[in-house]
N, C-alpha and C positions, 0 to 999 in steps of 0.2 A: 195234808203236811207232809207225808211220806211222799208223795209226787213232787211237792217243790222241793224237797233237798235231794232227791235221786235228780230231779234236771239241775239242779245249780250243781252236784256234784261233776255230772257228765261234761255239763259247760266248764267248770275249773279245769277238768281232766282234759279235753279236747282245746282249750285255749291255752293249756302248757304245753302240749304237743305239739298244737298247729306252728308256734313261729320256728323251732327246728324244722320242721320236716319243710317250710318255705324258703330259708336260708340254708338249705344244707344242699350241696352239688352232689349230682346224682352218679357221677363219676362212670359213667358209659360213653362209649367213643360216638358222643352225639356230632362232633365236629362243629360247634358254633362257635367255641372259643377260638381267639387268634391270637398267637404267640406273640406276636409283634403290639400286639393291644397291652397285654399283659406287661412286658416289657416297659411300655409308657406309662400304665400304671403303678411298677414299680417304682417309675422316675418321679412321680408324680406324687408318691407317698414319703420318698426322699424329701423332696422339696417342702411337702408340708410338714415331715418330722423336723426340717431344719429351723420354717417359720415359728415354730411354735417354740423351736430352741431358744431365738432371738426375743420374743416374748417375754419368756420364763425369764431370763437375764434381766431383761429391758425392765419389767414390772416387779422383779426381785430388788434392784437397785434404788426402786422409788421412796422415800422416805415417807411415805403415807400410802404404804401397799393397799392394791384391791388384792385382796386372797380370793373372791370369787372370781376373777378373769385369771389370777395366777393358776389358778386350781382347774379352771375351763382349758388354759393352754397346755397343762400338766397330762390331762387327760387326753386331750387333743393329741397329742405327742405319742401318748402311749395306745392308742386307737391304732393311729395311724402305723406303727412300729408291729403290730398284732397283724394287721390288716396285710402290709408286706413278709411279712413271714407266713400269714396263709397261703400265698400266693405262691412263696418259694416252696413250702413244701407239700404243699395239698397241690396245686397244679403241675408244679415244676417236677420236684422229686418223685410225686406217685404217680401221674400220670403220663408225664413227657419225656423223662429220661428213662431210656429203658435200659437193662441191665445186660452189657457187652459181655460176649463169648472171650475170657481170657487167653486162649489161644491167637484170637486177634488181635497181635500189640497196638496196631494204632487205634483201633477201633474201644480196645479196654483202656488205652490212656488218657483217651478224648474222654472216655464215661468219668476214668477217676477224677482227672481233673473238673470235670463239671461239678460230681458231689463235691469236690474240694471247695469250688465256688460257693455253690450255693451252702453249702457249712458255712464256711466264712461270713457268708451275706448274715446268716439267722445268727452269728454270734457278734457282728456288730450292729444288727438290728436291736438285739436284747441290750448290748453297751447305751444305744440310743435312749433305751426305756430310764435307762438308771441313770443316766447323766445330761448335761446340756453340752457336753464336747462335740465342737460341731466338724470336729476331724475324722468321728465314726461317722457323717452323714456324706463326707468327703471320700471315707474307704468305700462306703455303701454304692456312691456313683460309680468309682473305678472299676467295683467288682459287675456290677449291672454291666457294664460295658462292655469287660471283657468274656463275661459269660454271655454275653448276645452276641457278642462276635463270633464265638466257639460255638454255640447252638444253631446259628444259623449258619455256620460255615461246613456243618455236617448234615444239613439238610439237601 
């Protein structure tokens, strides 16, 4: 009986830890990830968030509401906003945008502008989670374009 309990406890411990390990990003300079692909993914998340917003508004306007579908679209919208924010923070802010020397004015200005754009993206992604106002998805698209132009210009 003790062996069975010990085995079950070990299985539970490993099953709880394994998903976190499998889903994490190693943060070593492996060179596998492609910057342009991350920009494409950001735009896909924006499109998904916008479609989710449209569905939420449409389902909310119906007389006989389908709450299951409504909840699914809200969850989908929030999941994609989280994925968007993950790329902005975990990929670009922590791994790709390197601090610049303040004495190099041009480089430092680009660095500050990159951080400003990324931060503004995070704020609008958060607003997308809070509302169905598509002005935030439009702003996200604009910010991603500005960031991509600045980011690829400096490479």
